[in-house]
C-alpha positions as CSV (number, residue, x, y, z in Angstrom):
1,M,24.1,14.7,-28.7
2,L,27.8,15.1,-27.8
3,P,28.3,18.1,-25.5
4,E,31.0,20.5,-26.6
5,G,34.4,19.5,-25.3
6,W,33.2,16.0,-24.4
7,K,34.4,12.8,-26.1
8,R,33.2,9.3,-26.6
9,W,35.5,6.7,-25.0
10,K,35.4,2.9,-24.6
11,V,35.7,1.8,-20.9
12,S,38.9,-0.1,-22.1
13,E,40.4,3.2,-23.2
14,V,40.1,5.0,-19.8
15,L,40.2,2.1,-17.3
16,Q,42.6,-0.8,-16.9
17,R,42.1,-4.0,-14.8
18,V,44.1,-4.3,-11.5
19,S,44.9,-7.8,-10.6
20,N,47.2,-8.8,-7.7
21,P,46.5,-12.3,-6.5
22,V,46.9,-13.3,-2.9
23,D,49.2,-16.2,-2.1
24,V,47.0,-17.4,0.8
25,D,48.6,-18.4,4.0
26,P,46.4,-21.0,5.7
27,S,47.4,-19.7,9.2
28,K,46.8,-16.0,8.5
29,A,43.5,-14.1,9.1
30,Y,42.1,-12.1,6.2
31,R,39.4,-9.5,6.0
32,Q,37.3,-9.5,2.9
33,I,35.2,-6.7,1.5
34,G,31.7,-6.7,0.2
35,I,29.9,-4.2,-2.0
36,R,26.3,-3.0,-1.3
37,S,23.8,-2.7,-4.1
38,H,22.3,0.7,-5.2
39,G,25.7,2.5,-5.0
40,K,25.8,2.3,-1.2
41,G,29.5,1.5,-1.0
42,L,31.8,-1.1,0.6
43,F,31.3,-3.1,3.8
44,Y,33.8,-5.3,5.7
45,K,33.3,-8.9,6.5
46,E,34.4,-10.8,9.5
47,L,38.0,-12.1,9.7
48,V,38.5,-15.5,8.1
49,L,41.4,-17.8,8.2
50,G,43.3,-18.6,5.0
51,S,42.5,-22.3,5.6
52,D,38.8,-21.5,5.4
53,L,39.2,-19.7,2.1
54,G,40.1,-23.1,0.5
55,N,40.7,-22.7,-3.3
56,K,38.9,-19.4,-3.5
57,R,40.7,-16.9,-5.7
58,V,41.2,-13.6,-3.8
59,F,43.1,-10.4,-4.6
60,H,44.8,-7.6,-2.8
61,I,42.9,-4.4,-2.6
62,K,44.5,-1.4,-4.3
63,S,43.2,2.1,-3.3
64,G,41.7,4.5,-5.7
65,C,40.1,1.9,-7.9
66,F,36.6,1.5,-9.3
67,I,35.4,-1.9,-8.0
68,V,32.3,-3.8,-9.0
69,N,30.4,-6.9,-7.9
70,I,29.9,-8.7,-11.2
71,V,26.9,-10.7,-9.7
72,F,24.9,-7.6,-8.8
73,A,26.5,-4.9,-11.1
74,W,23.0,-4.5,-12.7
75,E,21.9,-3.3,-9.2
76,Q,24.7,-0.8,-9.1
77,A,26.8,-2.8,-6.7
78,I,29.8,-0.5,-7.3
79,A,32.2,1.4,-5.2
80,K,35.6,3.1,-4.9
81,T,38.5,1.6,-2.9
82,T,40.4,3.8,-0.5
83,E,43.4,3.5,1.7
84,A,41.1,2.2,4.5
85,E,40.9,-1.1,2.6
86,L,44.6,-1.6,2.1
87,G,45.6,-5.0,3.5
88,M,42.1,-6.4,2.8
89,I,41.2,-8.8,0.1
90,A,38.5,-9.1,-2.6
91,S,36.9,-12.1,-4.2
92,H,37.5,-12.8,-7.9
93,R,33.9,-11.6,-8.4
94,F,35.0,-8.1,-7.5
95,P,37.3,-6.9,-10.3
96,M,39.1,-3.5,-9.8
97,F,39.9,-0.9,-12.4
98,E,42.2,2.1,-12.2
99,P,42.6,5.2,-14.5
100,K,44.5,4.6,-17.7
101,K,46.8,7.4,-19.0
102,N,45.1,10.0,-16.8
103,F,42.1,10.0,-19.1
104,C,39.5,9.7,-16.3
105,D,38.8,10.4,-12.6
106,I,37.6,7.5,-10.6
107,D,35.2,9.6,-8.5
108,F,33.6,10.9,-11.7
109,I,33.4,7.3,-13.1
110,L,31.7,6.2,-9.9
111,Y,29.1,9.0,-10.0
112,Y,28.6,8.3,-13.8
113,F,27.7,4.6,-13.1
114,K,25.3,5.7,-10.3
115,T,23.1,7.6,-12.8
116,K,20.2,6.0,-14.7
117,K,22.4,6.0,-17.8
118,G,25.1,4.2,-15.8
119,K,22.7,1.6,-14.5
120,Y,21.5,1.0,-18.1
121,L,25.1,0.4,-19.2
122,L,25.8,-2.0,-16.4
123,E,22.6,-3.9,-17.2
124,L,23.6,-3.9,-20.9
125,A,26.9,-5.6,-20.0
126,S,25.1,-8.1,-17.7
127,P,23.2,-10.5,-20.0
128,G,21.0,-13.3,-18.5
129,G,18.0,-13.6,-16.2
130,A,17.4,-11.9,-12.9
131,G,19.5,-12.4,-9.8
132,R,22.7,-14.5,-9.9
133,N,22.3,-15.5,-13.6
134,K,22.6,-11.8,-14.5
135,T,26.3,-11.5,-14.3
136,L,28.5,-8.7,-15.6
137,G,30.6,-9.8,-18.5
138,Q,34.0,-8.1,-18.1
139,S,34.7,-8.0,-21.8
140,E,31.2,-6.5,-22.4
141,F,31.9,-4.0,-19.7
142,L,35.2,-2.9,-21.3
143,K,33.4,-2.3,-24.6
144,L,30.8,0.1,-23.1
145,D,30.7,3.7,-24.5
146,L,31.2,6.5,-22.1
147,L,30.7,10.2,-22.8
148,L,33.4,12.1,-20.8
149,P,34.6,15.7,-20.5
150,H,38.3,16.4,-20.0
151,V,39.7,14.9,-16.9
152,S,40.1,18.3,-15.2
153,H,36.3,18.9,-15.7
154,Q,35.7,15.4,-14.4
155,K,37.6,16.2,-11.2
156,K,35.7,19.5,-10.8
157,I,32.3,17.8,-11.2
158,A,33.3,15.0,-8.8
159,Q,34.4,17.7,-6.3
160,I,31.0,19.5,-6.5
161,L,29.0,16.3,-6.1
162,S,31.3,15.2,-3.2
163,T,30.3,18.5,-1.4
164,W,26.7,17.4,-1.7
165,D,27.5,13.9,-0.4
166,N,29.2,15.4,2.6
167,A,26.2,17.6,3.4
168,I,23.9,14.5,3.0
169,S,26.2,12.4,5.3
170,A,26.2,15.2,7.9
171,T,22.4,15.4,7.8
172,E,22.1,11.6,8.1
173,R,24.2,11.7,11.2
174,L,22.1,14.5,12.6
175,L,19.0,12.5,11.9
176,E,20.4,9.4,13.6
177,N,21.4,11.4,16.6
178,S,17.9,12.9,16.9
179,Q,16.3,9.5,16.6
180,Q,18.6,8.1,19.3
181,R,17.8,11.0,21.6
182,K,14.0,10.4,21.1
183,K,14.5,6.7,21.8
184,A,16.3,7.5,25.1
185,L,13.6,10.0,26.0
186,M,10.9,7.4,25.4
187,Q,12.7,4.9,27.6
188,Q,13.0,7.3,30.4
189,L,9.7,9.2,30.3
190,L,7.4,6.3,29.5
191,T,8.7,4.2,32.4
192,G,8.8,6.9,35.0
193,K,12.6,6.7,35.3
194,K,12.7,10.4,34.5
195,R,9.9,12.7,35.6
196,L,9.1,16.1,34.1
197,P,9.1,19.1,36.3
198,G,6.0,19.6,38.4
199,F,5.0,15.9,38.5
200,E,5.3,13.4,41.3
201,G,3.4,10.6,42.9
202,E,2.9,7.0,42.1
203,W,1.7,5.7,38.7
204,S,-1.3,3.4,38.5
205,T,-1.3,-0.2,37.0
206,V,-4.3,-1.4,35.0
207,K,-5.1,-4.1,32.6
208,L,-5.7,-3.0,29.0
209,G,-9.0,-4.9,29.0
210,D,-10.2,-2.7,31.9
211,L,-10.0,0.4,29.6
212,G,-12.2,-0.7,26.7
213,D,-12.9,-3.5,24.2
214,T,-11.8,-4.8,20.8
215,Y,-13.6,-4.8,17.5
216,G,-12.8,-6.5,14.1
217,G,-11.8,-5.2,10.7
218,L,-13.6,-5.6,7.4
219,T,-15.5,-8.8,6.8
220,G,-17.0,-10.5,3.8
221,K,-15.0,-8.7,1.2
222,T,-13.5,-10.1,-2.0
223,K,-10.8,-8.8,-4.3
224,E,-13.3,-7.1,-6.6
225,D,-14.5,-4.9,-3.7
226,F,-11.2,-3.0,-3.4
227,G,-10.0,0.0,-5.3
228,S,-12.9,2.4,-5.0
229,G,-15.6,3.4,-2.6
230,E,-15.1,4.2,1.1
231,P,-11.8,4.9,2.8
232,Y,-10.1,2.1,4.9
233,I,-6.9,1.9,6.8
234,T,-4.4,-0.6,5.4
235,Y,-2.3,-3.1,7.3
236,M,0.9,-1.2,6.4
237,S,-0.5,2.0,7.7
238,V,-1.1,0.4,11.1
239,F,2.3,-1.4,11.0
240,A,4.4,1.6,9.8
241,D,3.7,4.3,12.4
242,G,2.4,5.0,15.9
243,A,-0.3,7.3,14.5
244,I,-2.5,6.8,11.5
245,I,-1.7,9.1,8.5
246,P,-5.1,10.1,6.9
247,D,-3.7,10.6,3.4
248,K,-2.6,7.0,3.1
249,F,-6.1,5.4,3.0
250,D,-7.2,2.8,0.4
251,Y,-10.8,2.3,-0.7
252,V,-13.4,-0.5,-0.4
253,K,-16.9,-0.8,-1.8
254,L,-19.7,-1.1,0.8
255,K,-23.3,-2.1,0.0
256,E,-26.1,0.1,1.1
257,G,-26.9,-0.6,4.8
258,E,-23.9,-2.9,5.2
259,K,-22.6,-3.0,8.7
260,Q,-18.9,-2.7,9.3
261,H,-17.0,-1.3,12.3
262,S,-15.6,2.2,11.6
263,V,-12.6,3.7,13.3
264,E,-13.0,6.7,15.6
265,Y,-10.7,9.2,17.3
266,G,-8.7,7.6,20.0
267,D,-9.0,4.0,18.7
268,I,-5.8,1.9,19.1
269,L,-5.4,-0.4,16.1
270,F,-3.3,-3.6,16.2
271,T,-1.9,-5.9,13.5
272,T,-3.1,-9.4,14.0
273,S,-0.1,-11.4,12.6
274,S,3.4,-11.2,11.3
275,E,6.3,-13.3,10.2
276,T,8.3,-12.7,13.4
277,P,7.1,-12.5,17.1
278,E,8.9,-9.1,17.4
279,E,6.6,-7.6,14.7
280,V,3.2,-9.0,15.8
281,G,0.7,-6.7,17.4
282,M,2.1,-3.4,16.2
283,A,-0.1,-0.6,17.4
284,S,-1.2,2.7,15.7
285,V,-3.6,5.3,17.2
286,M,-6.2,7.3,15.3
287,L,-5.5,10.9,16.4
288,E,-7.7,12.6,13.8
289,R,-11.4,13.4,14.0
290,L,-12.4,12.7,10.4
291,P,-15.6,14.0,8.9
292,L,-16.2,10.6,7.0
293,K,-16.4,7.1,8.3
294,V,-13.1,5.2,7.9
295,Y,-12.9,1.4,8.1
296,L,-10.1,-1.1,9.1
297,N,-8.6,-3.8,7.0
298,S,-9.4,-7.4,7.8
299,F,-5.8,-8.3,9.0
300,C,-6.0,-5.9,12.0
301,F,-8.4,-5.2,14.9
302,G,-9.2,-2.1,16.8
303,F,-9.4,-1.3,20.5
304,R,-11.8,1.4,21.6
305,L,-11.2,3.2,24.9
306,S,-14.4,3.5,27.0
307,S,-13.1,6.7,28.5
308,L,-10.1,9.1,28.1
309,D,-9.8,9.6,31.8
310,V,-7.1,6.9,32.3
311,L,-5.2,6.8,28.9
312,I,-5.2,9.6,26.3
313,P,-4.6,8.8,22.6
314,E,-1.7,11.2,22.3
315,Y,0.2,9.3,25.0
316,A,-1.0,5.9,23.7
317,K,0.7,6.7,20.3
318,Y,4.1,6.4,22.1
319,Y,3.4,4.1,25.0
320,M,2.0,1.3,22.9
321,R,5.2,1.3,20.9
322,S,7.5,1.5,23.9
323,E,10.1,-1.2,24.6
324,G,8.3,-2.6,27.6
325,I,4.9,-2.9,25.8
326,R,6.4,-4.2,22.6
327,R,8.3,-6.9,24.6
328,A,5.1,-7.9,26.4
329,I,3.1,-8.2,23.2
330,A,5.9,-10.1,21.4
331,N,5.8,-12.7,24.2
332,L,2.1,-13.3,23.4
333,A,2.9,-14.3,19.8
334,Q,1.7,-17.8,18.8
335,G,2.8,-19.8,15.8
336,A,5.7,-21.4,14.0
337,T,6.2,-20.0,10.4
338,R,3.7,-17.1,11.0
339,Y,2.8,-15.6,14.3
340,N,-0.6,-14.5,15.5
341,L,-1.9,-12.4,18.4
342,S,-4.8,-13.5,20.6
343,K,-7.1,-10.6,21.5
344,R,-8.0,-12.2,24.7
345,Q,-4.4,-12.4,25.8
346,L,-3.6,-8.9,24.7
347,L,-6.4,-7.5,27.0
348,K,-4.5,-9.1,29.9
349,I,-1.3,-7.1,29.5
350,S,-0.6,-4.6,32.3
351,L,-0.2,-0.9,31.6
352,H,1.8,1.4,34.1
353,L,0.3,4.8,33.6
354,P,0.8,8.3,35.0
355,C,-2.1,10.8,35.5
356,V,-3.6,12.2,32.3
357,S,-1.9,15.7,32.8
358,E,1.5,14.0,33.0
359,Q,0.6,11.8,30.0
360,Q,-0.1,15.0,28.0
361,A,3.1,16.6,29.1
362,I,5.1,13.6,28.1
363,A,3.3,13.4,24.7
364,N,4.1,17.0,24.1
365,V,7.9,16.5,24.7
366,L,7.9,13.4,22.4
367,T,5.9,15.2,19.7
368,T,8.5,18.0,19.7
369,A,11.2,15.4,19.2
370,D,9.1,14.0,16.3
371,Q,8.8,17.4,14.8
372,E,12.6,17.8,14.9
373,I,13.1,14.4,13.3
374,D,10.6,15.2,10.6
375,A,12.3,18.6,9.8
376,I,15.7,16.9,9.5
377,Q,14.2,14.1,7.3
378,K,12.6,16.7,5.0
379,R,16.0,18.5,4.8
380,L,17.7,15.2,4.0
381,D,15.1,14.3,1.3
382,H,15.6,17.8,-0.2
383,L,19.4,17.5,-0.4
384,K,19.1,14.1,-2.0
385,Q,16.7,15.4,-4.7
386,E,18.9,18.4,-5.4
387,K,21.9,16.1,-5.7
388,K,20.0,13.8,-8.1
389,A,19.1,16.8,-10.3
390,L,22.6,18.1,-10.2
391,M,24.0,14.7,-11.2
392,Q,21.7,14.6,-14.2
393,Q,22.9,18.0,-15.3
394,L,26.6,17.7,-14.6
395,L,27.2,14.1,-15.7
396,T,25.5,14.7,-19.1
397,G,27.0,18.0,-19.9
398,K,23.7,19.9,-19.7
399,R,25.3,22.1,-17.1
400,R,28.9,23.1,-17.5
401,V,31.6,23.8,-15.0
402,K,34.5,26.2,-15.2
403,V,37.9,24.9,-14.5
404,E,40.9,27.2,-14.3
405,E,43.7,26.4,-16.8
406,A,41.8,23.4,-18.2
407,A,43.6,21.8,-21.0
């Protein structure tokens, strides 16, 4: 249904192509722009000499234009050019369009194509298979039908959504700052470079193997055994976070009397292999005392502390992911195309540990930092969901805006 006051337009009726070819000087340096998929905007490439551009067709950037990467338009590789890009150049694969006869607002058009409807239209104009064969046809793009309100309403809607974008950007910066503060705290507190008030004295050095022993994950299972039965911890659950999240278990069938190692409170779980040395041996600690037995996937192994008198689980959550320990484990990676971790070698790594009371105090500080990060992340997720709902309402005419002296 056509909302009251809205009109159906062809893209060609509201947008016109901007084309200003660059007469490339072989001795001059140029900066090209790129467009991220999923509506994430522009990025700038490294400077390149004109001689290195060869016969590549490039164009001057004009500000205030809707710009699209024709190769990944179907993934919403779209953006708006600004004055910040003046003097830069764009490939012929990045056509630009400006408003025609003041019938549209570029910010509104950008938001429009970021919706599900907009993505559908971009896919409609991009025939072919997946990836680089699915290219936007510019003639097909210009024939697309758009439902648009008067330009004054477009501007008002874009202004409202821009306010939400600013709030989201500010929250993203706040989140990044909190994450960086936590990273700095970990580097200082987990190495003893910074001591908390009331603690002094030397830290002890022990081998990991002196604190307990390893055990394996599930064995003897086939594809048919998974999907129901008893809870088990997946590879990604171990890889993703320093502590196991109980509501992310998968399930596996066990036969009556079948013997498999179960995970207990305080166990440190390690991934066995990865595609890069830097990601091998990622550790996650079980911090919950669960009423049911929980098992471990076959691509990980566990380490059980024989006592909590030297290393406590709450501290291990952070310490086993600290820069020093991660570097030591990465150095143990073996392989070429895929890297594996030897349990025997892992047990030889040295741990530099404070007393248990200081470990608990450090863990408390870092837990507080985590809680702050989680709160900001939830606020960010909420803002994004609210903006998404608002876009759905405003860009379809389900929710109307008032504009003073609208024509």
